N, C-alpha and C positions, 0 to 999 in steps of 0.2 A: 352366373356361368359365363364363360368366355365363348363367344361364337367364332368358330374357325372354319376356313374353307380350304380345299385342296384343288389347286390348278394342275390337272394332269393326274387324275386318280386311278387310271386304269393300268398303270405299270406296276411292277413289283414294289418300288419304293412308295408310290402314291397309295397303293392298296394297304401297305404295311402301316403307313400313317393313319389310314382310316381304321384299321384294326385297333391301333393303340388309342385313338381318340374315342372310339366306340365305348371304351371302358374307362375313360378318364373321369375322375370325380369332380373336376372343376371346369371342364371344357366340353362343348358339344359341337359336333360337326354339322354345319348348317347348309353347306353347298359343296358339290363336287363337279368337276368339269372333265370333259374328254372330247377331243375334236372328232374322233371316229365313232364314239359310242353314245352320243347325245340322244337322250330319250330312253335309253335302256336302264333298267334298275341295276343298282350296284350288286345286290345279292343274287341276281341272275348270272352274273359273271363270277362272283366270288361267294360260293355257297357257304363258306366257313363263317360268314357274318349274317347268315339268314336269321332273322329274328332280332338282330342287334342293330342293323342299319337298313332303313327303307328308302334312302334317297335314290334319285335317278340322276344320271349324268346330264350335264347341261353344256351348252356352248359357252365359251368364255366371253362374257359381256361385262367389262369392268365396272361400268356405271351401276348396273343392276346388282352385281355381286357385292359391290362396296357397301351397299345398304344392309347387307345380311351377315357380314362378318367383320371382326376387328383385326384379325390376324390371318395371314394367308401363307400356306405352304405351296411353294412353286416347285412341282415335281415334273418338270418338262425337260426335254433334252437340251444339251449345250447349244448355244446360239439362239434358242427360242426364248430362254428366260430373260435375256437382256432387252427384249422388246416388251415383255409383259411386266417385269418388275417396276420400271419407271411409272407405268400407268397406275399401279397399286399404291406406290409411294405418293404420287401426286394426289391421290384420293384420301391421303392421310392415314393409310393403313400400315401396320407392321408386317414385314415380309421375312420369311425364312426361305432362302433359295437353296434347293438341293442339287442344282447343277454346278458346273465349274465356273460359271460366268463371272462370279464376283469373288472367287477365292484368291486370285493372284492380285497382289497390290500393284504390280507394274504392268502397264498396258502393253508394252513391247513384248514382255515375256509371254503374256496371254496370247498375243497375236502370232508369236512364233510357234506356239504349241497347238493353237486352236484355229481361230479365224479373226478377221477384223472385228473390233468391239464397237458397238453402236451407242453404248452408254458409259464411256470411260470416266465421266465425272463422278460416277457412283463408286468407283473402285476404292477411293479413299474413305468413303463413308461406311462401306461394308465392314462389319466386324467378323473376324474369322471365328466360326462357331464351335470351338473346342472348349467346353465349359471348364475343364480342369485347368486350363491355362488362361482363359479370358472371361472368367465368370463376371467380374465387375463390369467390363465393357459390354458384355452381352446384355446385362440387366438394363442398360440405358439405350440400347440400340434400336434403330428403326429398321435396319436391314442387316440380317445375319446371313453369312455365306456358310452353309453347312459343309463341313469337311468331306473329302472323299473317304471311301472305306479303307483302302490301302494306307493312305496318309494317317488316318486315325490310329491304326495299329502301330505304325512305325514311329510316329511322333510321340505318342504316349510311352512307347517302349524306350525311346532314346533320350528324351528331354532331361530327365533327372541326371543322367550320366554326363551330358554335355553341360548342363548348368553348374554341376559340381566339379567340372574339369577332370573327370575320371578317365576320359578316353580322348585319343587323338582324333580330331574331326576329319583328318585325312585317312582314307582307307576304310571307310564304313561300307559294309556290304549288307544289303537287305534282300533276303530270299523269302518271298511271300507267296502264299497259296490261297486261292479263293474258290468258293463254291460257284456253281454255274449261274446262279441268279444274279451274280455281279455283272453279267453281260447284258442284263435287261430282259424284258419279256418278248421282244421282237423275235420273229421266227428267222433262224439262220442255220445253215448246215453245221456250223462250228459248235452249236449248242444242242444239237439233237441227242437224244438218249443213246442211240446206237453209236454215235461218234465219240461218246465220252465214258459210257459205262465200262468199268474195268481198265480205263486208261488214266494217264497222268502226264501232262506235258507243260513245258514252258512256252511262253509267247511274248511278243514285243521285246525280244532279246536285243541287247546292245544299246540300252539307254533310250528306248523309243516310246516308253509308256508315258501318257500324258499326266500321270500323277507325280512324276519326278520333280517338276518345278515347284509343286505345292509342298512336297516333302522337304525339298531343299530350302524353300523360303522360311518355313517354320523352324527347321533345325539350325539354319544359319543364325536366326534370332536367338535361339537357345545357346548356341556356341559363342555368340558375340563376334562372329566373322563369317564371311562367305565360305560355304563348303559345298562339295559335290559328293553324291553317293552313287554306288553301283546298285541298281535296283532291277531285280528280275522277278516278274510275276509268273505264277503257274496256275493251271486250271485243275481243280480237284473234281472228281466225279461224285460230288455231293451237291445238294440243293443250296445250302447256305453255310457260311462260316469263313473266317480268315485266320490263318496261322502264319505269323511272320517270324522268321528266325534271323536275328540281326547279329552281325559280327563287327566288333570295334576294337582297335588296338588300345590296350590299357596304358596309361601314363606311368602308373606306379602299382606296386603290389597291393592287393586288397583281399580281404577274406570274404567268404560268402556271407558271413554274418554281418560284416560291415556294409556290404552291398545292400542286403535286405533292410538294414536299419535306415540307410540313406533313402531308399525308395519308399519305405513305409512312412518315413517322416514327410517326404515330398507329397505323397498322396494321402496322408493321414486323414484329411477332411473331405476326401473325394469318395463319395459313397460307391460310385460305379467302377472304380479301379481297385482290383484286388491283387495285392502283391503276394505271391505265393512263397512259402518257406523254402529254404535252399534245396530241400529234398523233393520238391514237387515241380512238375512241369505243366503248363497249360494245355488244354485240349478244346477243340471246337465243340465237342460234346457237352462241355461244362458251361458254355455260354450261349448255345443255340437257343434262339427265341427270347433272349434276355438283353438288357442294356449294359451288361458288365463287360469290362476288359480285364482279362487275367494276364498277369505279367510274371514270367519266371526268369531267374537270374542264375548264371553259372560262370565260373572262370576256367578257361582252358590254360592251365599254368605252363603247359609245354610250349604254347605259341604266344603266351601273354596276351590273350584276347578275352574280352568280355563277350559272353553270348547271352543275348536277350531273346526270350520267346514271348510273343504277344498274341493273344487269341481274342477275337470278337465275332459277333454275328454281323456279317456285312450289311444286312438289311435293317438291323436294329441300331446298335451302337455305331455301325458304319454308315447309317443313313437315317431312317425314320425315327428310331428311338432317340438318337442324338438331337434330331429336329424337335421332338417333343420336349426333351430336356432344355433346349434353348427357348422354346415357347414358355416353359414354366418360369425361367429366369426373366424373360422379357415382360411377362405379365405379373411378376411379383408373387408367384406361387412357390410352394415347396418344390425344390428341384427334382425330387423323386416322384412327384404326383403322376399317376397313371403309368408308372414304369416299375412296378413292384413285381412283375412276372419273374419267376425263377426259370432257370434253363430247362429245356425239354430233354429228358434222359430216360431211356437210351434213344 
């Protein structure tokens, strides 16, 4: 069995990692930390794992924790991970960081969108943890930067079209909607039930969302040149799920059947990506609670645009599930181990 630990297990992402590890056939959760809940049992805060996980939260003590786990999930906020991850790597441990601290390869870009980076030497060492694109690199990595939730849906949706030259990299529009859990577990007016129930709104309009450079970094690599996208996120009045609708100008005429064949071939060996037939569209209801990404394709022939829809669970494929998928690859396990849950419907 592989011993794993979660640094920062009291948030939505950390607790979702714990849920998945509690049922993993080849890994066991040996330690969980929380700065504010040390000493409290996990199942006192998260009753859904009562009888499955009897650990108590601890303070982060790297020397002591290093003796009890071989792989660490770092589920702490941005700017905190860059101080923790170097300590774990120095202890010879493998690390999957779920913050944004190691996703961007360029230090200046990171500091433009976030804050000064205290461990820039690790940016070149970190592997971007999207298994469908970097499976081989992840398998030999010591540090994996788990992708953001919005970027996961957008990058998986657009990469085949860009790699095959189907669309013009200029003029891409990504219209994305996320459940409220994407904002984290902290208490704020913006995420209260009464503020969101029955509502639907855009936020961070005008190219202000921090996931934009991450999306552009990976899509530029797929396109073979630098590109910029128009990205607008929206807040859905649901607990979890992301649906991205992506618009891209087509270079040449193409049939729905040809599109399906190209995408199906690209993701043919990727268990967690399901390319839907031309007459189907993704729904967050069909991926909620699972590690799947559903992709739908259509051509607007009147405007000559490719329309891609991509649905994921923001806490699973958009965070914790993808982290477990990365752990499986880093530890030489079957990529799907512990991730066989089907979606929750209705």
